[in-house]
C-alpha positions as CSV (number, residue, x, y, z in Angstrom):
1,M,-3.2,-2.4,29.2
2,S,-0.2,-1.7,31.5
3,Q,2.3,0.4,29.5
4,N,5.0,-2.0,31.1
5,T,3.4,-5.0,29.1
6,E,5.3,-5.7,26.0
7,I,2.9,-5.8,22.6
8,I,4.0,-8.1,20.0
9,V,3.6,-6.9,16.3
10,V,4.3,-9.6,13.7
11,G,5.8,-8.1,10.5
12,C,8.1,-5.2,10.0
13,G,7.0,-3.7,6.7
14,I,5.6,-0.1,6.5
15,G,2.4,-1.2,8.4
16,G,4.3,-3.1,11.1
17,A,6.9,-0.4,11.6
18,S,4.3,2.3,11.7
19,T,2.3,0.2,14.3
20,A,5.3,0.0,16.6
21,L,6.2,3.7,16.4
22,A,2.5,4.7,16.8
23,L,2.4,2.5,20.0
24,A,5.7,3.6,21.3
25,K,4.6,7.1,21.1
26,A,1.6,6.3,23.0
27,G,4.1,4.8,25.7
28,H,3.9,1.2,24.9
29,R,6.7,-1.2,24.8
30,V,6.9,-3.2,21.5
31,R,8.7,-6.2,20.2
32,V,8.5,-6.5,16.1
33,L,9.1,-10.1,14.8
34,E,10.0,-10.2,11.1
35,R,10.3,-13.3,9.2
36,A,12.7,-12.2,6.7
37,P,16.7,-12.5,7.8
38,V,17.2,-9.0,6.8
39,I,14.7,-6.2,7.0
40,A,14.4,-4.3,3.9
41,E,11.6,-3.2,1.7
42,V,11.3,-4.7,-1.5
43,G,9.8,-2.8,-4.7
44,A,10.6,0.7,-5.5
45,G,8.7,3.8,-5.7
46,L,5.6,4.7,-3.4
47,Q,3.0,7.3,-3.3
48,V,2.1,9.0,0.1
49,G,-0.9,11.0,0.1
50,P,-1.6,13.7,2.6
51,N,-3.8,11.4,4.9
52,A,-0.6,9.5,5.3
53,M,1.8,12.4,5.4
54,R,-0.1,13.8,8.3
55,I,0.5,10.7,10.2
56,L,4.2,10.6,9.2
57,R,4.7,14.4,10.6
58,D,2.8,13.8,13.6
59,L,4.7,10.5,14.5
60,G,8.1,12.5,13.9
61,V,9.2,10.6,10.7
62,N,9.4,13.6,8.5
63,D,13.0,14.4,9.7
64,Y,14.3,11.3,8.4
65,L,12.5,11.7,5.0
66,T,13.2,15.3,4.1
67,E,16.1,14.6,1.7
68,R,14.7,11.8,-0.1
69,A,11.0,12.6,-0.4
70,V,9.8,14.5,-3.6
71,L,6.7,16.7,-3.7
72,P,5.2,16.5,-7.2
73,D,3.5,19.5,-8.8
74,R,0.6,17.4,-9.8
75,A,-1.0,14.2,-10.9
76,V,-1.7,13.6,-14.5
77,M,-3.4,11.2,-16.8
78,R,-2.3,10.7,-20.4
79,E,-3.6,8.7,-23.3
80,I,-0.7,6.2,-23.9
81,S,-0.6,6.0,-27.7
82,T,-0.2,9.9,-28.0
83,G,0.8,11.1,-24.7
84,D,-2.1,13.7,-24.8
85,E,-3.3,15.0,-21.2
86,V,-6.7,13.7,-20.2
87,V,-7.0,15.1,-16.6
88,S,-4.8,16.4,-13.9
89,F,-5.0,17.4,-10.2
90,D,-3.0,20.0,-8.9
91,F,-1.0,19.6,-5.6
92,G,0.2,23.0,-5.0
93,D,-0.5,25.4,-2.1
94,D,-4.2,25.2,-2.1
95,F,-4.2,21.4,-2.1
96,R,-1.5,21.2,0.8
97,A,-3.6,23.8,2.8
98,L,-6.8,21.9,2.3
99,Y,-5.4,18.7,3.5
100,E,-2.9,20.1,5.9
101,A,-0.1,18.0,4.3
102,P,1.7,17.7,0.8
103,Y,1.4,14.7,-1.5
104,A,4.7,13.0,-1.6
105,V,6.7,10.3,-3.5
106,M,9.6,8.3,-2.4
107,H,11.3,5.1,-2.3
108,R,9.6,2.5,-0.3
109,G,13.0,1.6,1.4
110,D,13.7,5.2,2.5
111,L,10.1,5.1,4.1
112,L,10.8,1.9,6.0
113,T,14.1,3.1,7.1
114,G,12.7,6.3,8.5
115,L,9.9,4.6,10.2
116,I,12.3,2.3,11.7
117,K,14.8,4.9,12.9
118,A,12.0,6.8,14.4
119,A,10.5,3.7,16.2
120,E,14.1,2.9,17.5
121,A,14.6,6.6,18.7
122,T,11.8,6.0,21.2
123,G,13.8,3.3,23.2
124,L,10.7,1.3,23.6
125,V,10.8,-0.8,20.3
126,T,12.9,-3.9,19.8
127,I,13.0,-5.4,16.2
128,E,14.1,-9.0,15.6
129,P,14.5,-10.4,11.9
130,G,14.6,-14.0,11.1
131,K,11.4,-14.8,13.3
132,G,8.9,-16.3,10.9
133,I,5.9,-17.3,13.1
134,V,4.7,-21.0,12.8
135,D,2.5,-21.3,15.7
136,I,0.1,-19.2,17.9
137,V,-1.5,-20.3,21.3
138,D,-4.2,-18.5,23.2
139,N,-3.4,-18.9,26.8
140,G,-6.5,-16.9,28.0
141,D,-4.9,-13.9,29.5
142,T,-1.9,-13.9,27.1
143,V,-0.9,-15.2,23.8
144,T,2.1,-17.0,22.8
145,V,3.7,-17.0,19.4
146,R,6.2,-19.3,18.3
147,A,8.9,-18.7,15.6
148,A,10.7,-21.3,13.2
149,D,13.9,-21.1,15.1
150,G,12.1,-22.5,18.2
151,T,11.9,-19.1,20.0
152,S,8.6,-18.1,21.6
153,Y,7.0,-14.8,23.0
154,T,4.2,-14.3,25.1
155,S,2.2,-11.0,25.4
156,T,-1.4,-9.7,26.2
157,A,-1.7,-8.5,22.5
158,V,-0.6,-9.7,19.3
159,I,-0.8,-7.6,16.0
160,G,-0.6,-9.3,12.6
161,A,0.9,-6.9,10.4
162,D,2.5,-9.7,8.1
163,G,1.1,-8.7,5.0
164,I,-0.6,-10.7,2.1
165,R,1.0,-14.0,3.2
166,S,-0.1,-13.5,6.7
167,R,0.3,-16.4,9.3
168,I,-1.6,-14.4,11.7
169,R,-4.5,-14.2,9.2
170,E,-4.6,-18.0,9.1
171,Y,-5.2,-18.0,12.8
172,V,-7.8,-15.4,12.9
173,I,-9.7,-15.9,10.0
174,G,-8.4,-19.3,8.4
175,A,-6.3,-20.3,5.6
176,S,-7.3,-18.9,2.1
177,A,-5.3,-17.8,-1.0
178,P,-5.6,-14.1,-1.8
179,L,-7.0,-13.0,-5.2
180,A,-5.0,-12.3,-8.2
181,S,-5.6,-9.8,-11.0
182,K,-4.7,-10.8,-14.7
183,Y,-2.4,-7.6,-14.9
184,V,1.1,-8.5,-14.6
185,I,3.6,-5.9,-13.2
186,Y,7.0,-5.0,-14.1
187,R,8.9,-2.2,-12.1
188,G,12.0,-0.5,-11.2
189,T,13.8,2.8,-10.9
190,I,15.9,4.5,-13.8
191,K,17.9,7.7,-13.9
192,R,15.7,10.6,-14.3
193,T,16.2,12.9,-17.5
194,D,14.7,16.3,-18.2
195,E,11.8,15.1,-20.1
196,I,10.2,13.5,-16.8
197,E,7.9,16.0,-15.5
198,N,7.6,16.7,-11.5
199,A,4.6,14.8,-11.5
200,V,2.9,11.5,-10.8
201,T,2.0,10.8,-14.3
202,L,-0.3,7.8,-15.5
203,Q,-0.1,6.8,-19.1
204,A,-3.3,4.6,-19.8
205,G,-4.6,2.3,-22.4
206,P,-6.8,-0.5,-23.1
207,N,-5.7,-3.1,-20.8
208,H,-2.3,-1.5,-20.1
209,H,-0.5,1.4,-18.5
210,V,2.7,2.8,-17.2
211,M,2.9,4.9,-14.2
212,H,6.0,7.2,-13.8
213,Y,7.2,9.8,-11.1
214,P,10.5,10.9,-9.5
215,I,12.1,9.8,-6.4
216,R,15.0,10.1,-4.3
217,G,15.4,13.8,-4.4
218,G,14.4,13.8,-8.2
219,S,17.5,12.0,-9.4
220,E,15.7,8.8,-10.1
221,V,12.2,7.8,-11.8
222,N,10.1,5.0,-10.5
223,V,8.5,3.1,-13.3
224,V,5.7,0.8,-13.2
225,V,4.4,-1.2,-16.1
226,S,1.2,-3.4,-16.0
227,F,-0.9,-4.9,-18.5
228,K,-3.5,-7.6,-18.9
229,S,-2.4,-11.0,-19.7
230,E,-4.7,-13.8,-21.0
231,R,-1.5,-16.2,-21.6
232,D,-1.8,-18.7,-19.0
233,V,-3.0,-18.3,-15.4
234,P,-1.5,-15.4,-13.4
235,G,1.9,-16.6,-12.1
236,G,2.3,-19.3,-14.8
237,P,5.4,-19.6,-17.0
238,E,3.7,-18.1,-20.0
239,W,1.7,-15.4,-18.2
240,G,2.8,-11.6,-18.8
241,S,6.0,-12.4,-20.7
242,V,8.7,-9.8,-22.0
243,E,7.6,-10.7,-25.6
244,E,3.9,-10.0,-24.5
245,L,5.0,-6.8,-22.8
246,R,6.9,-5.6,-26.0
247,E,3.8,-6.5,-28.1
248,T,1.4,-4.8,-25.7
249,F,3.2,-1.6,-25.8
250,A,4.2,-1.5,-29.3
251,G,1.9,1.6,-30.0
252,A,2.8,3.6,-27.0
253,N,4.2,7.2,-27.3
254,P,8.0,7.7,-27.6
255,L,8.5,8.6,-23.9
256,V,7.0,5.4,-22.8
257,Q,9.0,3.4,-25.2
258,R,12.2,5.2,-24.0
259,L,11.3,4.0,-20.2
260,L,10.4,0.4,-21.3
261,E,13.9,0.2,-23.0
262,Q,15.6,1.0,-19.5
263,I,13.6,-0.8,-16.8
264,D,14.9,-4.3,-15.7
265,T,12.5,-7.1,-16.7
266,T,14.2,-9.8,-14.7
267,N,11.3,-10.2,-12.4
268,R,7.6,-9.7,-12.7
269,W,4.9,-9.5,-10.1
270,T,1.4,-10.6,-9.5
271,Q,-1.1,-8.0,-8.1
272,F,-3.1,-9.3,-5.3
273,D,-6.0,-8.2,-3.1
274,R,-8.9,-9.7,-1.3
275,E,-12.7,-9.0,-1.1
276,P,-13.5,-6.9,2.2
277,E,-13.9,-9.6,4.8
278,A,-14.7,-8.9,8.4
279,G,-13.5,-10.6,11.7
280,W,-9.9,-9.2,12.0
281,S,-9.6,-10.1,15.7
282,K,-9.7,-13.2,17.4
283,G,-9.3,-12.6,21.1
284,R,-6.1,-10.7,21.9
285,V,-5.0,-11.2,18.2
286,V,-5.7,-8.7,15.5
287,L,-4.9,-8.0,11.9
288,M,-4.0,-4.7,10.2
289,G,-2.8,-3.5,6.9
290,D,-2.5,-5.9,4.1
291,A,-3.2,-9.0,6.5
292,A,-6.6,-7.5,7.0
293,H,-7.4,-5.7,3.8
294,P,-5.1,-5.8,1.1
295,T,-5.7,-3.4,-2.1
296,H,-4.6,-2.8,-5.4
297,Q,-2.3,-0.1,-6.4
298,Y,-4.4,2.1,-8.1
299,L,-5.5,4.6,-5.6
300,A,-2.1,4.4,-3.9
301,Q,-3.4,3.7,-0.6
302,G,-1.8,0.4,0.5
303,A,0.8,2.1,2.6
304,G,-1.7,5.0,3.7
305,Q,-4.4,2.6,5.1
306,A,-1.8,0.7,7.1
307,M,-0.6,3.9,8.7
308,E,-4.2,4.9,9.4
309,D,-4.5,1.5,11.0
310,A,-1.5,1.9,13.0
311,V,-2.6,5.0,14.6
312,E,-6.2,3.8,15.3
313,L,-4.6,0.7,17.0
314,A,-2.6,2.7,19.2
315,R,-5.5,4.7,20.2
316,V,-8.0,2.0,21.0
317,I,-5.4,0.0,22.9
318,T,-4.6,3.0,25.0
319,E,-8.4,4.0,25.4
320,F,-9.4,0.3,26.3
321,G,-6.7,-0.4,28.8
322,D,-6.8,-4.0,30.0
323,D,-9.8,-5.1,27.6
324,V,-7.7,-6.1,24.7
325,S,-10.2,-7.9,22.8
326,G,-12.8,-5.1,23.1
327,A,-10.1,-2.8,21.8
328,F,-9.6,-5.0,18.7
329,V,-13.2,-5.2,18.0
330,E,-13.6,-1.4,18.3
331,F,-10.7,-0.9,16.0
332,E,-12.3,-3.0,13.2
333,R,-15.7,-1.2,13.8
334,R,-14.1,2.3,13.3
335,R,-11.7,1.1,10.1
336,F,-13.9,-1.4,8.2
337,D,-16.1,0.8,6.1
338,R,-13.0,3.0,4.9
339,T,-10.7,0.2,4.3
340,S,-13.5,-1.7,2.4
341,A,-14.2,1.4,0.2
342,V,-10.5,1.8,-0.7
343,Q,-10.2,-1.9,-1.5
344,R,-13.5,-1.6,-3.9
345,G,-12.4,1.9,-5.1
346,S,-9.0,0.7,-6.2
347,R,-10.3,-2.1,-8.2
348,F,-12.9,0.3,-9.8
349,W,-10.3,3.0,-10.7
350,G,-8.0,0.2,-12.0
351,E,-10.7,-1.2,-14.4
352,L,-11.8,2.4,-15.4
353,S,-8.3,3.1,-16.3
354,H,-8.0,0.4,-18.7
355,V,-11.2,0.5,-20.6
356,G,-10.9,0.9,-24.4
357,G,-13.1,2.1,-27.3
358,D,-16.3,4.0,-26.7
359,E,-16.0,3.7,-23.0
360,A,-12.4,5.2,-23.0
361,R,-13.5,8.1,-25.0
362,A,-16.7,8.6,-22.6
363,R,-14.4,8.5,-19.5
364,D,-12.1,11.1,-21.3
365,L,-14.9,13.3,-21.9
366,L,-16.1,13.1,-18.5
367,L,-12.5,13.7,-16.9
368,R,-11.5,16.4,-19.2
369,S,-14.4,18.5,-17.6
370,V,-12.6,18.0,-14.2
371,A,-10.7,21.2,-13.3
372,P,-7.4,20.8,-11.8
373,D,-8.5,22.1,-8.4
374,D,-11.8,20.1,-8.7
375,R,-11.4,17.4,-5.5
376,R,-14.9,15.8,-5.6
377,F,-13.4,12.5,-6.5
378,I,-10.5,12.4,-4.2
379,D,-11.8,14.3,-1.1
380,W,-12.9,11.2,0.8
381,I,-9.5,9.6,0.5
382,Y,-7.4,12.7,1.8
383,T,-9.8,14.5,4.0
384,T,-9.2,15.8,7.5
385,S,-12.8,15.7,8.3
386,D,-15.1,12.8,9.5
387,D,-18.1,14.1,7.9
388,V,-17.1,13.3,4.4
389,P,-19.3,10.5,3.1
390,L,-17.6,7.3,1.6
391,P,-18.4,6.9,-2.3
392,F,-20.8,4.6,-4.0
393,I,-18.4,1.9,-5.7
394,P,-19.7,0.1,-8.7
395,P,-19.1,-3.7,-8.6
396,H,-16.1,-4.8,-10.1
397,R,-16.0,-6.4,-13.8
398,D,-12.7,-8.2,-14.2
399,E,-12.0,-11.8,-13.0
400,Y,-9.8,-12.1,-9.8
401,R,-8.6,-15.7,-9.2
402,A,-7.6,-17.3,-5.8
403,I,-4.0,-18.3,-6.0
404,E,-0.7,-18.6,-3.7
405,P,1.4,-15.3,-4.0
406,V,4.5,-16.0,-6.4
407,L,7.5,-14.0,-7.8
408,V,7.9,-14.9,-11.4
409,T,11.4,-14.7,-13.0
410,A,11.4,-13.8,-16.7
């Protein structure tokens, strides 16, 4: 593909901004079309593993993140009722040397801002908000996308980075609702106190958990609260209410109770993913990130996998030249098995974290035998080698229902 040809990226979240930056670093001009009238990353904290931190370093984004990112000392899982430690993984010097990058946590907005600034600094990226795509036309040697405001854009390549509600996915694969978990999510940031360790902490119990870690230079704490609600269907008016939240966490340890007292419970979120599904491209149009392989939060790899996609897309587009459709087929071939393992592994770790009774005791007995520097279970995610095999992932056990994404106000 000629580097004078402008590539269209639909969506300016972390995946779209990473793709624009990676393409620009490879010398391509890029136009990013974002449906929202203002570009801003919703949500709060984000975990960025060394596989993604290596990409941010190589793309020149780290200079925009230094003051905001936090490097936790470790990840730790605790039993939620007592606060007792079950297992921990060290993120110190040995970890950073092995994976050639640190493990970081930060605010999603800080990461998106850094990606956009780095992309715009190349002089090759144009970002346009308020451009929700409503139509896609294959012209043979080009593709035209039309926005809701009547404007249209034509390119030899279109990349769908428009997330779980992807309009580009409808064109490529067909319309279908994503799969909703029964686990409701409340999240937000609060002021950090001395009792919050510099760690990514999972406090887990039967069908419920709290995740917390410092962000924004350590001045704030990101808190994610989740529990399985059997009241109503996911997204329904009675599902995951504040009242049910209080009932579910009534037996949690004092630190968790203090965190729950401070987080904003105005909104609650439904967690979505999909089963791995092939067919990410259609001619000159391709999907990436959550548009192609949305995943649950439990391996903290949604953003990381989108960034890996971005780098691989830039690589194949540059390698394949004018054979855009061939480049996109090759992109899926290189990425499908890994992203599928992350999707399935995220479900598995989420379900394992939420077991109770004898299953929880057996899990904890196994995990307590794992040393802080034992990386057998995480090496496949963060590795710098192509020789580390993907793990076997047991089938999921929970129910996942197809519904349209919705934000619920409490």
